[in-house]
Each structure stands twice: as C-alpha cells, then as structure tokens.
LOTIGU-498997 format. One record per residue (C-alpha): residue number from 0; residue in three letters; y, z, x. Coordinates in nm, 3 decimals. Each point is the difference from the previous one (the first is absolute). Layout:
<atoms>
[NUM; ALA; [Y; Z; X]]
...
</atoms>
This chain:
<atoms>
[0; MET; [7.795; 12.013; 15.394]]
[1; ALA; [-0.273; -0.172; -0.205]]
[2; LYS; [-0.083; 0.324; -0.179]]
[3; GLN; [0.365; 0.062; -0.083]]
[4; LYS; [0.031; -0.351; -0.144]]
[5; LYS; [-0.310; 0.051; -0.216]]
[6; LYS; [0.143; 0.323; -0.136]]
[7; LYS; [0.339; -0.153; -0.073]]
[8; ILE; [-0.124; -0.279; -0.228]]
[9; PRO; [-0.200; 0.226; -0.238]]
[10; ARG; [0.299; 0.233; -0.020]]
[11; ASP; [0.223; -0.293; -0.100]]
[12; LEU; [-0.258; -0.114; -0.251]]
[13; ARG; [-0.015; 0.348; -0.149]]
[14; MET; [0.377; 0.001; -0.030]]
[15; LEU; [-0.015; -0.336; -0.177]]
[16; LYS; [-0.272; 0.132; -0.230]]
[17; ASN; [0.210; 0.308; -0.081]]
[18; VAL; [0.279; -0.230; -0.113]]
[19; ILE; [-0.218; -0.235; -0.209]]
[20; GLN; [-0.260; 0.234; -0.151]]
[21; PRO; [0.238; 0.202; -0.225]]
[22; LYS; [0.118; -0.324; -0.156]]
[23; ALA; [-0.358; -0.115; -0.066]]
[24; GLU; [-0.092; 0.333; -0.160]]
[25; GLU; [0.313; -0.009; -0.213]]
[26; VAL; [-0.082; -0.350; -0.128]]
[27; LYS; [-0.360; 0.102; -0.077]]
[28; LYS; [0.112; 0.301; -0.202]]
[29; SER; [0.281; -0.184; -0.180]]
[30; VAL; [-0.232; -0.269; -0.141]]
[31; CYS; [-0.208; 0.265; -0.180]]
[32; SER; [0.299; 0.206; -0.115]]
[33; PHE; [0.196; 0.025; -0.323]]
[34; SER; [0.310; -0.126; 0.182]]
[35; TYR; [-0.183; -0.326; 0.076]]
[36; PHE; [-0.073; -0.043; -0.372]]
[37; VAL; [0.366; 0.064; -0.080]]
[38; THR; [0.104; -0.257; 0.262]]
[39; LEU; [-0.242; -0.253; -0.150]]
[40; VAL; [0.142; 0.051; -0.351]]
[41; LYS; [0.353; -0.021; 0.140]]
[42; THR; [-0.081; -0.331; 0.173]]
[43; LEU; [-0.150; -0.145; -0.318]]
[44; CYS; [0.311; 0.101; -0.195]]
[45; LEU; [0.222; -0.168; 0.260]]
[46; ILE; [-0.211; -0.318; -0.022]]
[47; VAL; [0.029; -0.004; -0.381]]
[48; PHE; [0.376; 0.061; 0.035]]
[49; TYR; [0.022; -0.297; 0.240]]
[50; TYR; [-0.218; -0.222; -0.221]]
[51; PHE; [0.210; 0.066; -0.309]]
[52; PHE; [0.333; -0.099; 0.153]]
[53; SER; [-0.136; -0.291; 0.204]]
[54; ILE; [-0.192; -0.168; -0.283]]
[55; THR; [0.271; 0.071; -0.258]]
[56; LEU; [0.278; -0.139; 0.221]]
[57; THR; [-0.199; -0.316; 0.081]]
[58; PHE; [-0.041; -0.099; -0.365]]
[59; TYR; [0.346; 0.129; -0.095]]
[60; ASN; [0.169; -0.213; 0.266]]
[61; GLN; [-0.194; -0.310; -0.102]]
[62; HIS; [0.086; 0.042; -0.368]]
[63; PHE; [0.367; 0.083; 0.062]]
[64; ILE; [0.058; -0.281; 0.251]]
[65; HIS; [-0.174; -0.258; -0.220]]
[66; GLU; [0.225; 0.097; -0.290]]
[67; TYR; [0.337; 0.050; 0.173]]
[68; LYS; [-0.028; -0.243; 0.297]]
[69; LEU; [0.213; 0.220; 0.229]]
[70; PRO; [-0.248; 0.130; 0.263]]
[71; LEU; [0.246; 0.059; 0.286]]
[72; SER; [0.260; 0.176; -0.217]]
[73; PHE; [-0.281; 0.207; -0.147]]
[74; THR; [-0.113; 0.097; 0.351]]
[75; MET; [0.359; 0.084; 0.101]]
[76; ALA; [0.023; 0.249; -0.285]]
[77; HIS; [-0.322; 0.163; 0.122]]
[78; LEU; [0.131; 0.034; 0.355]]
[79; VAL; [0.330; 0.155; -0.111]]
[80; PHE; [-0.183; 0.249; -0.223]]
[81; LYS; [-0.245; 0.098; 0.277]]
[82; PHE; [0.288; 0.060; 0.242]]
[83; MET; [0.187; 0.219; -0.250]]
[84; ALA; [-0.316; 0.191; -0.100]]
[85; ALA; [-0.100; 0.062; 0.362]]
[86; GLY; [0.353; 0.118; 0.083]]
[87; LEU; [0.007; 0.235; -0.301]]
[88; LEU; [-0.340; 0.151; 0.082]]
[89; ARG; [0.100; 0.044; 0.365]]
[90; TRP; [0.309; 0.189; -0.113]]
[91; VAL; [-0.207; 0.223; -0.231]]
[92; LEU; [-0.248; 0.080; 0.278]]
[93; GLU; [0.284; 0.068; 0.242]]
[94; CYS; [0.159; 0.244; -0.244]]
[95; ARG; [-0.330; 0.180; -0.057]]
[96; SER; [-0.099; 0.029; 0.366]]
[97; GLY; [0.346; 0.048; 0.143]]
[98; GLU; [-0.090; -0.235; 0.286]]
[99; PRO; [0.169; -0.339; 0.048]]
[100; ARG; [-0.215; -0.311; -0.047]]
[101; VAL; [-0.041; -0.249; 0.281]]
[102; LEU; [0.287; -0.249; 0.027]]
[103; LEU; [-0.030; -0.277; 0.258]]
[104; GLY; [0.280; -0.110; 0.228]]
[105; TRP; [0.125; -0.358; -0.013]]
[106; LYS; [-0.193; -0.106; 0.310]]
[107; ASP; [-0.343; 0.098; -0.134]]
[108; TYR; [0.099; -0.103; -0.352]]
[109; CYS; [0.082; -0.356; 0.108]]
[110; LYS; [-0.258; -0.041; 0.275]]
[111; ARG; [-0.304; 0.172; -0.155]]
[112; VAL; [0.044; 0.002; -0.377]]
[113; ALA; [0.183; -0.330; -0.062]]
[114; PRO; [-0.297; -0.229; 0.084]]
[115; VAL; [-0.227; 0.199; -0.232]]
[116; GLY; [0.252; -0.012; -0.284]]
[117; ILE; [0.075; -0.372; 0.035]]
[118; VAL; [-0.367; -0.103; 0.010]]
[119; SER; [-0.090; 0.241; -0.283]]
[120; SER; [0.272; -0.148; -0.221]]
[121; LEU; [-0.125; -0.355; 0.052]]
[122; ASP; [-0.359; 0.112; -0.060]]
[123; ILE; [0.074; 0.169; -0.333]]
[124; GLY; [0.247; -0.267; -0.112]]
[125; LEU; [-0.240; -0.289; 0.060]]
[126; SER; [-0.288; 0.195; -0.156]]
[127; ASN; [0.191; 0.055; -0.323]]
[128; TRP; [0.139; -0.355; 0.001]]
[129; SER; [-0.354; -0.142; 0.021]]
[130; PHE; [-0.081; 0.162; -0.338]]
[131; ASP; [0.213; -0.272; -0.158]]
[132; PHE; [-0.254; -0.262; 0.113]]
[133; ILE; [-0.347; 0.150; 0.045]]
[134; THR; [-0.248; 0.222; -0.183]]
[135; VAL; [-0.071; 0.367; 0.071]]
[136; SER; [-0.346; -0.083; 0.138]]
[137; LEU; [0.132; -0.256; 0.251]]
[138; TYR; [0.281; 0.237; 0.097]]
[139; THR; [-0.244; 0.287; 0.057]]
[140; MET; [-0.241; -0.199; 0.216]]
[141; SER; [0.280; -0.162; 0.201]]
[142; LYS; [0.166; 0.334; 0.071]]
[143; SER; [-0.338; 0.139; 0.104]]
[144; SER; [0.008; -0.242; 0.292]]
[145; ALA; [0.277; 0.214; 0.150]]
[146; VAL; [-0.272; 0.177; 0.202]]
[147; ILE; [-0.032; -0.322; 0.203]]
[148; PHE; [0.368; 0.002; 0.090]]
[149; ILE; [0.006; 0.376; 0.062]]
[150; LEU; [-0.283; -0.045; 0.249]]
[151; GLY; [0.168; -0.304; 0.156]]
[152; PHE; [0.333; 0.175; 0.058]]
[153; ALA; [-0.178; 0.317; 0.119]]
[154; LEU; [-0.174; -0.212; 0.266]]
[155; LEU; [0.327; -0.177; 0.084]]
[156; PHE; [0.182; 0.329; 0.057]]
[157; ARG; [-0.308; 0.149; 0.172]]
[158; LEU; [-0.048; 0.273; -0.256]]
[159; GLU; [-0.371; -0.088; -0.035]]
[160; LYS; [-0.271; -0.144; 0.221]]
[161; CYS; [-0.132; -0.350; -0.067]]
[162; ARG; [-0.365; 0.008; -0.107]]
[163; LEU; [-0.237; -0.281; -0.098]]
[164; PHE; [-0.092; 0.161; -0.332]]
[165; GLN; [0.366; 0.007; -0.102]]
[166; VAL; [0.029; -0.375; 0.059]]
[167; PHE; [-0.310; -0.050; -0.216]]
[168; VAL; [0.151; 0.209; -0.280]]
[169; VAL; [0.328; -0.194; 0.011]]
[170; ILE; [-0.191; -0.330; -0.032]]
[171; PHE; [-0.213; 0.150; -0.280]]
[172; ILE; [0.306; 0.104; -0.202]]
[173; ALA; [0.177; -0.332; 0.064]]
[174; VAL; [-0.304; -0.198; -0.121]]
[175; GLY; [-0.026; 0.220; -0.310]]
[176; LEU; [0.368; -0.050; -0.079]]
[177; PHE; [-0.035; -0.378; 0.043]]
[178; MET; [-0.298; -0.007; -0.238]]
[179; PHE; [0.184; 0.218; -0.250]]
[180; THR; [0.291; -0.247; -0.018]]
[181; PHE; [-0.211; -0.319; 0.029]]
[182; GLN; [0.056; -0.226; -0.306]]
[183; SER; [0.120; 0.298; -0.203]]
[184; THR; [0.136; -0.102; -0.340]]
[185; GLN; [0.277; 0.261; 0.028]]
[186; PHE; [0.098; -0.070; 0.362]]
[187; ASN; [0.369; -0.053; 0.083]]
[188; LEU; [0.088; -0.109; 0.354]]
[189; GLU; [0.358; 0.132; -0.004]]
[190; GLY; [-0.106; 0.344; -0.119]]
[191; PHE; [-0.294; 0.005; 0.243]]
[192; ILE; [0.229; -0.076; 0.295]]
[193; MET; [0.232; 0.281; -0.111]]
[194; VAL; [-0.275; 0.261; -0.030]]
[195; MET; [-0.166; -0.103; 0.329]]
[196; SER; [0.339; 0.022; 0.174]]
[197; ALA; [0.036; 0.346; -0.153]]
[198; SER; [-0.346; 0.092; 0.133]]
[199; ALA; [0.097; -0.109; 0.351]]
[200; LEU; [0.324; 0.199; -0.025]]
[201; SER; [-0.201; 0.297; -0.127]]
[202; GLY; [-0.210; -0.010; 0.317]]
[203; LEU; [0.313; -0.004; 0.216]]
[204; ARG; [0.160; 0.267; -0.219]]
[205; TRP; [-0.272; 0.259; 0.051]]
[206; THR; [-0.038; -0.078; 0.368]]
[207; LEU; [0.372; 0.061; 0.051]]
[208; ALA; [-0.019; 0.313; -0.216]]
[209; GLN; [-0.281; 0.134; 0.217]]
[210; MET; [0.203; -0.063; 0.315]]
[211; VAL; [0.300; 0.180; -0.151]]
[212; LEU; [-0.190; 0.301; -0.127]]
[213; GLN; [-0.194; 0.044; 0.323]]
[214; LYS; [0.334; 0.091; 0.157]]
[215; ASN; [-0.015; 0.375; -0.056]]
[216; GLU; [0.363; 0.050; 0.095]]
[217; ILE; [0.114; -0.210; -0.298]]
[218; GLY; [-0.150; 0.246; -0.249]]
[219; LEU; [-0.062; -0.226; -0.301]]
[220; HIS; [-0.342; 0.142; -0.090]]
[221; ASN; [0.105; 0.115; -0.347]]
[222; PRO; [-0.025; -0.280; -0.263]]
[223; LEU; [0.336; 0.092; -0.154]]
[224; ASP; [0.175; -0.024; 0.337]]
[225; MET; [-0.166; -0.334; 0.072]]
[226; MET; [0.090; -0.142; -0.343]]
[227; TYR; [0.358; 0.128; 0.028]]
[228; HIS; [0.060; -0.169; 0.337]]
[229; VAL; [-0.181; -0.329; -0.072]]
[230; GLN; [0.140; -0.082; -0.346]]
[231; PRO; [0.360; -0.088; 0.110]]
[232; TRP; [-0.131; -0.267; 0.237]]
[233; MET; [-0.222; -0.135; -0.275]]
[234; ILE; [0.294; -0.015; -0.242]]
[235; MET; [0.228; -0.177; 0.250]]
[236; THR; [-0.272; -0.256; 0.076]]
[237; LEU; [-0.090; -0.081; -0.359]]
[238; LEU; [0.353; 0.008; -0.146]]
[239; PRO; [0.119; -0.340; 0.135]]
[240; LEU; [-0.332; -0.162; -0.095]]
[241; ALA; [0.016; 0.139; -0.353]]
[242; ALA; [0.367; -0.099; -0.036]]
[243; GLY; [-0.064; -0.353; 0.123]]
[244; ALA; [-0.317; -0.064; -0.202]]
[245; GLU; [0.075; 0.191; -0.320]]
[246; GLY; [0.371; 0.088; 0.005]]
[247; MET; [0.109; -0.255; -0.261]]
[248; ALA; [-0.304; 0.056; -0.220]]
[249; LEU; [0.049; 0.378; 0.006]]
[250; SER; [0.373; -0.015; -0.072]]
[251; SER; [-0.043; -0.241; -0.291]]
[252; THR; [-0.310; 0.141; -0.166]]
[253; GLU; [0.032; 0.165; -0.339]]
[254; LEU; [-0.260; 0.255; 0.109]]
[255; VAL; [0.247; 0.180; 0.230]]
[256; PHE; [0.368; -0.091; 0.045]]
[257; ARG; [0.048; -0.223; -0.306]]
[258; PHE; [-0.185; 0.226; -0.240]]
[259; ALA; [0.081; -0.028; -0.370]]
[260; GLU; [-0.132; 0.342; -0.100]]
[261; ILE; [0.006; 0.326; 0.190]]
[262; ALA; [-0.360; 0.065; -0.108]]
[263; VAL; [-0.117; -0.310; 0.189]]
[264; LEU; [0.176; 0.114; 0.319]]
[265; ALA; [-0.139; 0.353; -0.036]]
[266; LYS; [-0.352; -0.134; -0.047]]
[267; ASN; [0.018; -0.229; 0.303]]
[268; MET; [0.153; 0.268; 0.223]]
[269; GLY; [-0.272; 0.239; -0.116]]
[270; LEU; [-0.271; -0.250; 0.095]]
[271; VAL; [0.155; -0.053; 0.344]]
[272; LEU; [0.026; 0.377; 0.050]]
[273; LEU; [-0.365; 0.043; -0.100]]
[274; GLY; [-0.106; -0.255; 0.260]]
[275; ALA; [0.214; 0.173; 0.263]]
[276; VAL; [-0.161; 0.337; -0.077]]
[277; LEU; [-0.347; -0.155; 0.029]]
[278; ALA; [0.095; -0.160; 0.333]]
[279; PHE; [0.134; 0.330; 0.136]]
[280; PHE; [-0.308; 0.199; -0.097]]
[281; LEU; [-0.233; -0.272; 0.129]]
[282; GLU; [0.158; 0.017; 0.345]]
[283; PHE; [-0.001; 0.379; -0.011]]
[284; SER; [-0.365; 0.016; -0.117]]
[285; GLU; [-0.107; -0.225; 0.289]]
[286; PHE; [0.164; 0.234; 0.249]]
[287; LEU; [-0.149; 0.306; -0.172]]
[288; LEU; [-0.350; -0.145; 0.013]]
[289; VAL; [0.029; -0.103; 0.364]]
[290; CYS; [0.163; 0.325; 0.114]]
[291; ASN; [-0.261; 0.216; -0.173]]
[292; THR; [-0.305; -0.209; 0.097]]
[293; SER; [0.014; -0.297; 0.237]]
[294; SER; [0.087; -0.367; 0.007]]
[295; LEU; [-0.375; -0.071; -0.026]]
[296; SER; [-0.008; 0.177; -0.337]]
[297; LEU; [0.292; -0.211; -0.118]]
[298; SER; [-0.177; -0.317; 0.115]]
[299; ILE; [-0.320; 0.090; -0.185]]
[300; ALA; [0.195; 0.100; -0.309]]
[301; GLY; [0.184; -0.331; 0.024]]
[302; ILE; [-0.325; -0.198; -0.026]]
[303; PHE; [-0.101; 0.171; -0.324]]
[304; LYS; [0.356; -0.033; -0.129]]
[305; GLU; [-0.014; -0.376; 0.054]]
[306; LEU; [-0.329; -0.015; -0.191]]
[307; CYS; [0.165; 0.184; -0.291]]
[308; ILE; [0.298; -0.239; 0.004]]
[309; LEU; [-0.227; -0.305; 0.010]]
[310; TYR; [-0.210; 0.133; -0.289]]
[311; LEU; [0.313; 0.054; -0.210]]
[312; ALA; [0.140; -0.341; 0.103]]
[313; PHE; [-0.316; -0.179; -0.115]]
[314; TYR; [-0.077; 0.194; -0.318]]
[315; VAL; [0.348; 0.105; -0.115]]
[316; ASN; [0.239; -0.263; 0.140]]
[317; GLY; [-0.248; -0.285; -0.044]]
[318; ASP; [0.010; -0.130; 0.359]]
[319; ARG; [-0.263; -0.271; 0.054]]
[320; ILE; [-0.213; -0.087; 0.305]]
[321; ASN; [-0.285; -0.245; 0.062]]
[322; PHE; [-0.330; 0.066; 0.180]]
[323; VAL; [0.134; -0.083; 0.348]]
[324; ASN; [0.302; 0.226; -0.059]]
[325; GLY; [-0.236; 0.282; -0.101]]
[326; ILE; [-0.203; -0.039; 0.321]]
[327; GLY; [0.326; 0.002; 0.198]]
[328; LEU; [0.105; 0.319; -0.177]]
[329; VAL; [-0.323; 0.174; 0.105]]
[330; VAL; [0.024; -0.131; 0.358]]
[331; CYS; [0.362; 0.116; 0.032]]
[332; LEU; [-0.074; 0.349; -0.134]]
[333; VAL; [-0.305; 0.033; 0.227]]
[334; GLY; [0.218; -0.101; 0.295]]
[335; ILE; [0.259; 0.265; -0.085]]
[336; ALA; [-0.276; 0.262; -0.035]]
[337; LEU; [-0.141; -0.104; 0.339]]
[338; HIS; [0.346; 0.036; 0.152]]
[339; VAL; [0.024; 0.359; -0.124]]
[340; ILE; [-0.354; 0.085; 0.116]]
[341; ILE; [0.045; -0.154; 0.345]]
[342; LYS; [0.333; 0.178; 0.043]]
[343; ALA; [-0.167; 0.334; -0.081]]
[344; VAL; [-0.303; -0.067; 0.226]]
[345; TYR; [0.211; -0.102; 0.299]]
[346; ALA; [0.233; 0.297; -0.049]]
[347; ARG; [-0.303; 0.229; 0.016]]
[348; TYR; [-0.142; -0.192; 0.298]]
[349; ASP; [0.327; 0.032; 0.191]]
[350; ARG; [0.007; 0.376; -0.063]]
[351; GLU; [-0.360; 0.034; 0.122]]
[352; GLN; [0.079; -0.202; 0.312]]
[353; GLU; [0.294; 0.225; 0.076]]
[354; MET; [-0.224; 0.305; -0.045]]
[355; VAL; [-0.267; -0.144; 0.231]]
[356; HIS; [0.264; -0.080; 0.260]]
[357; ALA; [0.134; 0.355; -0.025]]
[358; LEU; [-0.349; 0.147; 0.048]]
[359; ASN; [-0.076; -0.225; 0.297]]
[360; HIS; [0.340; 0.045; 0.165]]
[361; PRO; [0.122; 0.348; -0.099]]
[362; GLU; [0.212; 0.036; 0.311]]
[363; GLU; [0.218; -0.294; -0.114]]
[364; ARG; [0.081; 0.143; -0.342]]
[365; ILE; [-0.012; 0.373; 0.057]]
[366; GLU; [0.379; 0.010; 0.023]]
[367; MET; [0.021; -0.149; -0.349]]
[368; LEU; [-0.231; 0.270; -0.139]]
[369; THR; [0.161; 0.300; 0.166]]
[370; ARG; [0.335; 0.167; -0.003]]
[371; ASN; [0.091; 0.219; 0.298]]
[372; GLY; [-0.368; 0.005; 0.105]]
[373; ASN; [-0.130; 0.112; -0.341]]
[374; PRO; [-0.148; -0.201; -0.286]]
[375; ASN; [0.253; -0.112; -0.260]]
[376; THR; [0.015; 0.218; -0.309]]
[377; HIS; [-0.134; -0.114; -0.334]]
[378; GLU; [0.352; -0.013; -0.141]]
[379; GLU; [0.120; -0.231; 0.275]]
[380; GLU; [-0.288; -0.239; -0.069]]
[381; GLU; [0.082; -0.003; -0.367]]
[382; GLU; [0.360; -0.093; 0.072]]
[383; GLU; [-0.113; -0.286; 0.222]]
[384; ASP; [-0.249; -0.117; -0.263]]
[385; ASP; [0.272; 0.004; -0.264]]
[386; ASP; [0.218; -0.223; 0.218]]
[387; GLU; [-0.295; -0.233; 0.061]]
[388; GLU; [-0.072; -0.021; -0.370]]
[389; ASP; [0.361; -0.086; -0.079]]
[390; ILE; [0.000; -0.280; 0.254]]
[391; PHE; [-0.333; -0.134; -0.124]]
[392; ASN; [0.102; 0.021; -0.363]]
[393; VAL; [0.313; -0.201; 0.050]]
[394; ASP; [-0.213; -0.306; 0.087]]
[395; ARG; [-0.044; -0.118; -0.356]]
[396; ASP; [0.046; -0.053; -0.267]]
[397; ARG; [0.154; 0.066; -0.133]]
</atoms>
C-alpha cells in the first residue's frame, strides 16, 4: 500500500507538470519573439492614445466650465452623446457580424447595472462641477485619492484581503493629500468637498462595476455593451440635478436658447460636441488599454499621466503651490506608486502560494487540472485565462 501511494504522488506531480510546463515554455519563447515586440509597441500606442484623450479632456473641461458655468448640463450632453455613439457602433458591429449584441433583461438591468450607472453619474457630475471652484492640480491630486476608496470598498465587499501594508499606503496618501492642500493659496473648500465626494463615489463605482462584470452570465465584457447599458441610468440620475441647479440659467442664456446669432449657437454646440467626442474616446481608450494589457498597466500609466497633467497645470495654467504643498505632492504620488507596486507583488505572491499548495496537495486539485482523466488541452486553458483576464481587468479603472 505504501509503495502504491509513493507511486501515485509522483504521477500526479508529473501530470501537473505536463499542464504547467507548456505554458512556461510558451512565455519564455514569446518574450524573445517578434510578436512580443509588436505587443510592446501596441501597448505603448494604446497608452499614448489614452494619455491624449485624458489630458486633453481634463484641461478642456476646466476651460469650458470656467467660461460657461454649466457643468451639469455640459456633462448631460456628454452622456447622451456616449449613449447614442455606443448604440450606433453596436448596430454597425451587429450588421457586420450578423450576430445580435447582448441585451439585458429588466431584472439584471435594474438590479445589476442601475447601481453602477447611478453612482457613475454622481461621480462624473461632481467631478466636472468641482472645476468651477478648484484648479487642475488640486483636482488631479484629489481624484488620485480614489485608490483609497477603491481599496476600502473592495475590503467592505470582500473582494480583497486586508493587509497591513495597504493600511500604511492609505495613511501615506491621506497625509500627502492633507499636506498638498494645507494653506494652499488656491484652495476652495466647496470644490474640494465636491471632488473628494466624487473620489469616494469613484471607489464605489468601480467596486460595483467589478461585481457586475464578474457575473459571466451577464455578458457585459465589451466596452460598447457596458457603455450602452450604463448611460441611460446615468442620464436619468443627472437630469433632475441638472434641471434643478441649472435649468433656469440654461434656458435663459444667450449662449444656447436665447442666441442672437446662429453662428454663436453653432460654435457653442460644436464645442459641446467636441467635449462629448473626447469623453467617449477617453472611456473607450481606458477599456482598450485594460482589455489588451491589465489593470496594473492602466494604474502605472495613470501615475505618469497625473505627472504630465500636474506639469502642464503648473507651467501652462499657472497653478501655484508652496513648499509644504510640494512635499505633499511628492508624498501622495509615492503613496500611489506604492499602492500599485504592493498590488502587483501580492498578486504574484498569491499565485505562487496557489502553485505551492497545488504541488503539495495534488490530489485535492487534480480534478481541476484534468478533464475525463486527461490533462486539459492548451486551448481550454487559454479560454479560462481569457475569462480570468476579463474579470481582473474590470477592476479599474477605469
């Protein structure tokens, strides 16, 4: 009996090795191949694509909202355009493929998608509204604190494990943000409360989005499908707020309804349309980057994007900070970088722990690695990996 047991374990280990080794060899070859170089160039192009629309829209929104003072109405126009554009592109893709696009039933639409749409609308609306009160630099650093709220809600909904290093990073970022706003000459409390509320809502938004998109039966993995289903809830949420806060101002302004010249109306509608196009492509570029790389890549790209925005805010927009604010800026950025690094390290550690557990207890997991008594095929593993990547990618951020 003892001899049979000794023979069984090595056989299981060999079966496990037969499943894992082809993947390892494939990764080793791919890194040194031309296809890896092409993938690298493709990723860099996607990052540049994302940078362009994100940075451009940030400064465009600030300039437009400062001049026209209608942030919620401006955001409403963006949401309507994104819904129409997503619907049109879905129709085009459906005509080309001949296959119907996913269309949710009312139960899933109200139960799963509605919370994401409502929270997303409040997040974007408050973010744009804050531009009427605060500078681009304060907006950028305050929105960067969304990682704190994302982590907090992920722990609340048990999507992540609580670790001591994560608590340290949260405190680090919070201290940096406090120093950045301490005795700032361009600080505005009302705008700061708005943007911090938007950051908290952003954390809840992406946690809810992750929970929705982890439901494979819903089928909202494609960015166009997600945008198409979420936008109506965002519009219905923001419409009463925009009507109550800006209804009279919008209906009486000479820039839109009481225009004196058709050229003025055409110019203003063109500017609104330009902002809507930028908003659509920003959201689409985020999904493209995440779907083709990982949420970690988007997080790292986001750090450098924030540095670019801050540089332009200081040297182009003329934003001013004192010495303490500068130290706070560095501390906050270091905290965000630590968050990304720790997330990557722990993800790798968790994978290694799972591998060690599988090697030490092959009899417990052999059913997961076999199909009808034989090792799973390479194609089956790839399909599972694709599903895993989709679920992991949904986590952010956007």
